[in-house]
VEXDREN-2710 file (C-alpha; in Angstrom, 1 decimal):
% VEXDREN-2710
k/r/px/py/pz
1/MET/-104.8/11.7/-41.6
2/ARG/-101.0/11.6/-42.4
3/PRO/-99.1/9.3/-39.9
4/SER/-96.4/11.1/-37.8
5/VAL/-92.8/10.7/-38.2
6/THR/-90.6/10.6/-35.0
7/LYS/-87.1/11.6/-34.9
8/THR/-86.3/8.0/-34.2
9/SER/-88.1/6.6/-37.4
10/PHE/-87.0/9.6/-39.6
11/THR/-83.1/8.8/-38.4
12/LEU/-84.2/5.2/-39.4
13/LEU/-85.4/6.3/-42.7
14/ILE/-82.1/8.1/-43.5
15/LEU/-80.1/5.1/-42.4
16/ALA/-82.1/2.9/-44.9
17/PHE/-81.1/5.0/-47.7
18/LEU/-77.3/5.1/-46.9
19/PRO/-75.0/2.9/-48.9
20/VAL/-74.8/-0.5/-47.2
21/SER/-70.9/0.0/-46.5
22/ALA/-71.4/3.5/-44.9
23/THR/-74.2/2.4/-42.4
24/ALA/-72.2/-0.8/-41.3
25/GLU/-69.0/1.1/-40.9
26/ALA/-71.0/4.0/-38.7
27/THR/-71.7/1.3/-36.0
28/GLU/-68.5/-0.9/-36.6
29/PRO/-66.1/-0.7/-33.8
30/LEU/-62.5/0.8/-34.7
31/PRO/-60.2/-1.8/-34.0
32/GLY/-57.9/-1.1/-31.1
33/LEU/-58.9/2.3/-30.5
34/PHE/-57.4/3.7/-27.6
35/LEU/-57.3/7.1/-25.7
36/THR/-54.4/7.7/-23.3
37/TRP/-52.1/10.7/-22.6
38/GLN/-48.6/10.8/-22.6
39/ARG/-48.2/14.5/-21.0
40/ASP/-50.5/17.0/-19.1
41/PRO/-54.2/15.5/-19.6
42/THR/-55.6/19.3/-19.3
43/THR/-54.0/20.3/-22.6
44/THR/-53.1/16.8/-24.7
45/MET/-54.8/13.6/-25.9
46/THR/-53.1/10.6/-27.5
47/VAL/-55.1/8.7/-29.9
48/GLN/-54.2/5.4/-31.3
49/TRP/-55.7/2.5/-33.1
50/LEU/-54.8/-0.9/-35.1
51/GLU/-54.9/-1.5/-38.7
52/GLU/-54.6/-5.0/-40.4
53/ALA/-52.8/-4.8/-43.7
54/ASP/-50.7/-7.0/-46.1
55/ALA/-48.4/-4.1/-46.7
56/PRO/-47.2/-1.1/-44.1
57/PRO/-49.9/1.5/-44.6
58/GLY/-48.9/5.3/-44.7
59/PRO/-49.9/7.8/-42.1
60/ALA/-53.5/8.4/-41.5
61/HIS/-55.0/11.6/-40.0
62/ILE/-56.8/12.4/-36.9
63/ARG/-59.1/15.1/-37.8
64/TYR/-60.6/16.8/-34.7
65/TRP/-62.7/19.9/-33.5
66/GLU/-64.3/21.3/-30.7
67/LYS/-67.7/20.0/-30.1
68/GLU/-69.8/22.6/-31.3
69/ASP/-67.4/24.3/-33.9
70/MET/-66.6/22.1/-36.8
71/GLU/-64.7/25.2/-38.3
72/THR/-61.9/24.6/-35.7
73/GLU/-61.2/21.3/-37.4
74/GLN/-57.6/20.5/-37.0
75/SER/-55.6/17.4/-38.6
76/GLU/-52.9/15.4/-37.2
77/PRO/-50.8/12.9/-39.1
78/THR/-50.3/9.5/-37.2
79/ASP/-47.1/7.6/-36.6
80/VAL/-47.4/4.1/-38.0
81/SER/-45.6/1.1/-36.7
82/ALA/-45.7/-2.4/-37.3
83/ILE/-46.5/-4.6/-34.2
84/ARG/-43.5/-6.8/-34.0
85/GLY/-44.6/-10.4/-33.1
86/TRP/-47.8/-9.7/-34.5
87/PRO/-47.8/-10.1/-38.5
88/GLY/-49.9/-7.8/-40.6
89/MET/-50.9/-5.6/-37.8
90/PHE/-50.0/-2.0/-37.5
91/LEU/-50.5/0.8/-34.9
92/HIS/-51.6/4.4/-35.6
93/ARG/-50.7/7.0/-32.9
94/ALA/-51.0/10.9/-32.8
95/GLU/-50.6/13.2/-30.0
96/LEU/-52.9/16.2/-29.9
97/THR/-51.5/19.2/-28.4
98/GLY/-52.7/22.9/-27.5
99/LEU/-56.1/21.8/-26.7
100/VAL/-58.6/23.5/-24.6
101/SER/-58.9/22.2/-20.9
102/ALA/-62.0/20.9/-19.6
103/ALA/-63.5/21.1/-23.3
104/ALA/-65.4/18.5/-25.4
105/TYR/-63.8/17.3/-28.5
106/ARG/-65.1/15.3/-31.5
107/PHE/-62.8/13.4/-33.8
108/ARG/-62.6/11.1/-36.9
109/ALA/-59.7/8.3/-37.1
110/GLY/-58.4/8.2/-40.6
111/GLU/-61.1/7.3/-43.3
112/HIS/-63.2/5.8/-40.5
113/TRP/-66.8/7.2/-41.0
114/ARG/-67.9/7.3/-37.4
115/GLU/-67.4/10.2/-35.1
116/PHE/-65.9/9.7/-31.7
117/GLY/-65.5/12.0/-28.8
118/PHE/-62.9/12.8/-25.9
119/ARG/-62.8/15.5/-23.2
120/THR/-59.7/17.0/-22.0
121/MET/-59.2/17.4/-18.3
122/PRO/-59.8/20.5/-16.1
123/ALA/-57.2/23.2/-15.2
124/ASP/-58.2/22.8/-11.4
125/LEU/-60.5/20.9/-8.9
126/ARG/-63.2/23.6/-8.5
127/GLU/-65.8/21.0/-9.6
128/PRO/-65.4/17.3/-8.9
129/LEU/-63.4/14.9/-11.1
130/ARG/-64.1/11.3/-10.8
131/ILE/-61.8/8.2/-11.4
132/GLY/-62.5/4.8/-12.1
133/ILE/-59.6/2.6/-10.7
134/GLY/-59.0/-0.8/-10.6
135/GLY/-56.8/-3.7/-12.2
136/ASP/-56.5/-7.2/-13.5
137/ASN/-59.1/-6.8/-16.3
138/TYR/-59.5/-10.3/-18.5
139/ASN/-58.4/-13.7/-17.6
140/GLU/-61.5/-16.0/-18.7
141/HIS/-64.6/-14.1/-19.7
142/ILE/-64.4/-10.7/-21.4
143/GLU/-68.2/-10.2/-20.2
144/TRP/-67.1/-9.8/-16.8
145/MET/-64.7/-7.0/-17.6
146/GLU/-67.6/-5.3/-19.7
147/ARG/-69.8/-5.7/-16.7
148/VAL/-67.5/-4.0/-14.4
149/ASN/-66.9/-1.2/-16.8
150/ARG/-70.6/-0.4/-17.2
151/ALA/-71.1/-0.3/-13.2
152/ALA/-68.3/2.1/-13.2
153/MET/-69.7/4.2/-16.3
154/TYR/-72.9/4.9/-14.0
155/HIS/-70.7/7.1/-11.9
156/ARG/-69.6/9.0/-14.7
157/PRO/-65.8/8.9/-14.5
158/ASP/-63.5/11.1/-16.2
159/PHE/-61.1/8.6/-17.2
160/ILE/-59.7/5.1/-16.0
161/VAL/-56.8/3.8/-14.2
162/TRP/-55.6/0.0/-14.6
163/GLY/-53.0/-1.2/-12.6
164/GLY/-51.6/-4.4/-14.7
165/ASP/-52.7/-7.8/-15.9
166/LEU/-54.9/-6.2/-18.4
167/ALA/-55.6/-8.7/-21.3
168/TYR/-53.6/-11.7/-19.9
169/ALA/-51.9/-12.2/-23.1
170/ASN/-48.8/-12.8/-21.3
171/ALA/-46.3/-11.3/-24.1
172/ARG/-47.3/-14.5/-26.2
173/PRO/-47.8/-13.9/-29.9
174/ASP/-50.4/-16.9/-30.1
175/ARG/-52.3/-14.7/-27.4
176/VAL/-52.5/-11.3/-29.5
177/ASN/-56.4/-11.9/-30.3
178/ARG/-57.1/-11.0/-26.6
179/TRP/-55.9/-7.7/-27.1
180/LEU/-58.3/-7.1/-29.6
181/GLU/-61.2/-8.5/-27.3
182/TRP/-59.8/-6.0/-24.5
183/PHE/-59.6/-3.1/-26.7
184/GLY/-63.3/-3.8/-28.1
185/THR/-64.6/-3.9/-24.8
186/ILE/-63.2/-0.6/-24.1
187/GLN/-64.8/1.0/-27.1
188/SER/-68.1/-1.1/-26.6
189/SER/-68.4/-0.2/-22.9
190/LEU/-66.2/2.9/-21.8
191/THR/-68.1/4.8/-24.6
192/ASP/-71.2/7.0/-23.7
193/ALA/-74.3/7.4/-25.8
194/ASP/-72.6/10.4/-27.7
195/GLY/-69.4/8.5/-28.3
196/PHE/-67.2/10.0/-26.1
197/ILE/-64.6/7.3/-25.0
198/LEU/-63.1/7.4/-21.6
199/PRO/-59.0/7.6/-21.9
200/VAL/-57.3/4.9/-19.9
201/VAL/-53.6/4.9/-17.8
202/VAL/-52.2/1.5/-17.6
203/ALA/-49.5/0.2/-15.3
204/ILE/-47.6/-3.0/-16.0
205/GLY/-48.3/-6.6/-14.4
206/ASN/-46.9/-10.0/-14.5
207/HIS/-49.4/-11.0/-17.4
208/GLU/-47.9/-8.3/-19.7
209/VAL/-44.6/-10.0/-19.2
210/LEU/-42.9/-13.3/-20.3
211/ALA/-42.8/-15.5/-17.3
212/GLY/-44.0/-12.5/-15.2
213/TYR/-41.1/-11.2/-13.7
214/HIS/-37.8/-10.0/-14.6
215/TYR/-35.6/-12.1/-12.3
216/GLY/-36.8/-15.4/-14.2
217/HIS/-34.4/-14.4/-17.1
218/LEU/-30.8/-15.1/-17.0
219/GLY/-28.6/-12.4/-17.6
220/TYR/-31.5/-9.5/-17.1
221/GLU/-30.4/-5.7/-17.5
222/GLU/-32.2/-2.7/-16.9
223/THR/-32.2/-1.6/-20.2
224/ASP/-34.8/-0.7/-23.1
225/ASP/-33.7/-3.6/-25.3
226/TRP/-34.4/-6.1/-22.1
227/ARG/-37.8/-4.5/-21.3
228/MET/-39.0/-4.8/-24.7
229/ARG/-37.7/-8.4/-24.8
230/LEU/-39.7/-9.2/-21.8
231/ALA/-43.1/-7.3/-22.6
232/PRO/-43.1/-6.4/-26.4
233/PHE/-46.7/-5.8/-26.7
234/PHE/-47.1/-4.0/-23.7
235/TYR/-44.3/-1.6/-24.7
236/GLN/-45.6/-1.4/-28.4
237/LEU/-49.4/-0.8/-27.6
238/PHE/-49.2/1.8/-24.8
239/ALA/-47.5/5.1/-25.4
240/PHE/-47.7/5.6/-21.3
241/PRO/-46.0/5.0/-19.3
242/GLY/-43.6/3.9/-22.2
243/GLN/-39.9/3.0/-21.5
244/PRO/-38.5/2.7/-18.9
245/GLY/-42.1/1.2/-17.6
246/TYR/-42.6/3.6/-14.8
247/ASN/-43.6/7.3/-15.3
248/VAL/-45.4/10.2/-13.6
249/LEU/-48.5/11.9/-15.3
250/ASP/-49.4/15.2/-13.9
251/PHE/-52.5/16.8/-14.0
252/GLY/-52.3/20.7/-14.0
253/ASN/-50.8/21.2/-10.3
254/TYR/-53.7/19.0/-8.8
255/LEU/-53.0/15.3/-9.1
256/SER/-49.9/13.3/-10.0
257/LEU/-50.4/9.7/-11.0
258/VAL/-47.2/7.6/-10.2
259/ILE/-47.1/4.6/-12.5
260/LEU/-44.6/1.9/-11.0
261/ASP/-43.4/-1.6/-12.3
262/SER/-43.2/-4.2/-9.3
263/ASP/-40.6/-6.6/-10.5
264/HIS/-42.1/-7.1/-13.8
265/SER/-39.9/-5.6/-16.5
266/ASN/-38.0/-3.6/-13.7
267/PRO/-36.7/-4.5/-10.6
268/THR/-38.4/-3.0/-7.7
269/ASP/-35.0/-2.0/-5.6
270/GLY/-33.6/-0.7/-8.9
271/ALA/-33.3/2.6/-10.7
272/GLN/-36.9/3.0/-9.6
273/VAL/-35.9/4.0/-6.1
274/PRO/-34.0/7.3/-6.6
275/TRP/-36.5/8.1/-9.3
276/LEU/-39.6/7.7/-7.2
277/ASP/-37.9/9.4/-4.2
278/ARG/-37.0/12.4/-6.4
279/VAL/-40.6/12.4/-8.2
280/LEU/-42.4/12.2/-4.9
281/ARG/-40.2/14.9/-3.4
282/GLU/-41.0/17.3/-6.1
283/ARG/-44.6/16.8/-5.8
284/ARG/-45.0/17.2/-2.3
285/HIS/-47.0/20.6/-3.0
286/VAL/-49.5/18.4/-5.1
287/PRO/-52.8/17.8/-3.1
288/HIS/-53.3/14.2/-4.9
289/VAL/-50.5/11.9/-5.3
290/PHE/-51.5/8.5/-6.2
291/PRO/-48.6/5.6/-6.7
292/VAL/-50.3/3.0/-8.9
293/TYR/-48.7/-0.6/-9.3
294/HIS/-49.4/-4.2/-9.7
295/PHE/-48.2/-6.5/-6.7
296/PRO/-49.4/-5.3/-3.5
297/GLY/-47.3/-4.8/-0.3
298/TYR/-50.1/-5.4/2.1
299/PRO/-52.1/-8.2/0.2
300/GLY/-55.9/-8.9/0.6
301/VAL/-56.1/-12.3/-0.5
302/ALA/-56.5/-15.4/1.8
303/GLY/-53.5/-17.6/2.3
304/ALA/-50.6/-17.8/5.1
305/GLY/-47.9/-16.7/2.8
306/ALA/-49.6/-13.7/0.9
307/TYR/-47.9/-11.1/3.2
308/GLY/-44.6/-12.8/3.1
309/GLU/-44.1/-13.2/-0.5
310/PHE/-40.9/-12.1/-2.0
311/GLU/-42.5/-9.2/-4.5
312/ALA/-44.8/-7.9/-1.3
313/GLU/-42.0/-7.7/1.2
314/ARG/-39.8/-5.7/-1.5
315/VAL/-42.7/-3.1/-2.1
316/ARG/-42.6/-2.7/1.8
317/ARG/-38.8/-2.5/2.0
318/HIS/-38.1/-0.2/-0.9
319/TRP/-41.3/2.1/-1.8
320/SER/-43.4/2.2/1.4
321/PRO/-40.7/4.3/3.0
322/LEU/-40.6/6.8/0.3
323/PHE/-44.6/7.0/0.3
324/GLU/-44.6/7.9/3.9
325/GLN/-41.6/10.1/3.8
326/HIS/-43.0/12.3/1.3
327/GLY/-46.6/12.5/2.5
328/VAL/-48.5/10.0/0.2
329/GLN/-52.0/9.1/1.7
330/VAL/-53.1/6.5/-0.7
331/ALA/-51.5/3.9/-2.9
332/PHE/-53.2/1.5/-5.3
333/GLU/-52.4/-2.0/-5.8
334/HIS/-53.4/-4.8/-7.6
335/HIS/-52.8/-8.7/-8.4
336/GLY/-54.9/-10.4/-5.6
337/HIS/-58.4/-10.5/-7.3
338/VAL/-60.1/-9.7/-4.1
339/TYR/-61.2/-6.2/-2.8
340/LYS/-59.3/-4.7/0.2
341/ARG/-58.7/-1.6/2.0
342/THR/-56.1/-1.3/4.8
343/VAL/-55.9/0.9/7.6
344/PRO/-53.5/3.8/7.5
345/ILE/-49.8/2.3/7.7
346/ARG/-46.7/4.0/8.9
347/GLU/-43.2/2.1/9.7
348/GLY/-45.0/-1.2/9.4
349/ARG/-48.0/-0.7/11.8
350/TYR/-51.1/1.2/12.3
351/HIS/-50.6/5.3/12.3
352/PRO/-53.3/7.4/12.0
353/ALA/-51.1/9.6/9.5
354/GLY/-50.2/6.5/7.6
355/VAL/-50.6/5.6/3.9
356/VAL/-53.8/3.6/3.0
357/TYR/-53.4/0.8/0.4
358/ILE/-56.2/0.1/-1.9
359/GLY/-56.8/-2.9/-4.0
360/ASP/-56.5/-5.6/-5.3
361/GLY/-57.1/-6.0/-8.5
362/ALA/-60.6/-7.7/-9.3
363/TRP/-62.1/-5.7/-12.2
364/GLY/-63.2/-8.6/-14.6
365/VAL/-61.3/-11.6/-13.1
366/THR/-62.2/-14.7/-11.2
367/VAL/-62.2/-13.9/-7.7
368/ASN/-60.2/-15.4/-4.8
369/ARG/-60.9/-15.9/-1.4
370/ALA/-60.3/-12.8/0.7
371/ALA/-58.5/-12.6/4.0
372/ASP/-60.7/-12.0/7.4
373/PRO/-59.8/-8.2/8.4
374/ASP/-59.7/-10.0/12.1
375/THR/-56.8/-12.2/11.2
376/ARG/-54.5/-9.4/9.9
377/TRP/-53.9/-6.4/11.6
378/TYR/-53.5/-4.2/8.6
379/LEU/-56.6/-4.9/6.9
380/GLU/-59.8/-2.7/7.4
381/ARG/-62.1/-4.0/4.8
382/THR/-62.1/-6.9/2.3
383/ALA/-64.5/-8.6/-0.2
384/ALA/-64.3/-11.3/-2.8
385/GLU/-66.0/-9.3/-5.3
386/ARG/-65.2/-8.1/-8.8
387/HIS/-65.1/-4.4/-8.5
388/ALA/-64.2/-0.6/-9.5
389/VAL/-63.0/2.1/-7.4
390/ILE/-64.8/5.6/-8.1
391/ALA/-62.5/8.2/-6.8
392/THR/-63.7/11.8/-6.7
393/LEU/-61.6/14.7/-6.2
394/HIS/-62.9/18.0/-5.2
395/GLY/-60.3/20.5/-4.1
396/THR/-58.1/19.2/-1.7
397/HIS/-60.8/16.8/-0.5
398/ARG/-61.2/12.8/-1.7
399/HIS/-64.0/10.6/-1.4
400/PHE/-64.0/6.7/-2.5
401/LEU/-66.8/4.7/-3.4
402/VAL/-66.4/0.8/-4.5
403/VAL/-69.0/-0.9/-6.6
404/ASP/-69.4/-4.3/-7.6
405/GLU/-70.2/-5.8/-11.0
406/HIS/-73.9/-5.3/-10.4
407/GLY/-73.5/-1.8/-9.0
408/GLU/-73.9/-2.5/-5.3
409/VAL/-71.8/-0.6/-3.0
410/ILE/-69.2/-2.5/-1.2
411/ASP/-67.3/0.3/0.6
412/GLU/-67.3/3.8/1.2
413/PHE/-65.1/6.1/2.8
414/PRO/-64.3/10.0/2.6
415/ALA/-60.9/11.5/3.1
416/ALA/-61.4/11.4/6.8
417/GLY/-62.5/7.9/6.4
418/VAL/-58.9/6.6/5.7
419/ARG/-58.4/7.2/9.3
420/GLY/-59.2/3.8/10.7
421/PRO/-59.2/2.9/14.3
422/ALA/-56.2/1.0/15.8
423/ARG/-55.9/-2.4/16.2
END
């Protein structure tokens, strides 16, 4: 009787007869592979990766096609740039445009043998859209970040948003290998079994900047040159938000991510204020508008001075009134290494039609002690846990689920749930 050959064993048999280099390359990660957007995510995708070389490499090509139709294959050359401060490292980047919304694509990067995939975002919210949101990724153990990545992936988010303090490289050339670890864990744990990689949108935090904040630098000016000097790797590695360090990403006409810089490479009270006023005013018709930034105006970390910190006061003074004026309902802030959710706040007090602030940046880092909600008027819920926020948008409705690194639920609230009780 002839032994049966399962699909798995057949695959292994085929792999056994492949050249060793091809087999290894199929499973090796592609250094620095990262997907994000610069424009409308319903019809575009930006693909980039790193290449280490002794001499400047020429442009590579991204070959991409709709998942079920390789006859539609197209090719886009990459822009190639040397990473200043990182000798021998080059960045390949290509923006793919004119894509079909809510479609699955496969792609190959350069001469890399392995196929990956991505999905464009839907043109509307007739079906639910899920977003993983958090910040403060990796300060001690990359395994912590990976654990929360996997907990978030269980809920099948469509993309990820991280509000700063990414690799804790502190803009230092002697810490650039942390970026390779950071990119590597995205590829290893934010990629599904079919090779589809989640795109990521980032904001800047103090650990992307020399000395953390712009005001620590004598002679600072709000210029591209100064921002590049303060955060050279952030501005070279991330196409979005790009210069000047704050930007807005519009998903069709249903979602706007307003990415801000909380005193890191730009002053909170500088040119961002009139820009933010205009951006929010122009998006009053958009049902979901989420400001995302690093330093919290309403901190959830324990400590008597947290609420009164310089940067927190500036967020409340310069940005919160604009959030309130233009109908923002939820803002995401980070930095504190705890979980927090506030009551709805307007004009510095509880108000049922106010803004709920969600944070506080504990995706993959050492957690701090969380403040007791009974001791701070503005706190509704806190937890000293690494976590991910899963936001689900469906039509004009939204729902938030917060899970810890083990997948346990630590908070959950629907759109109506952000209207907390008065204190």
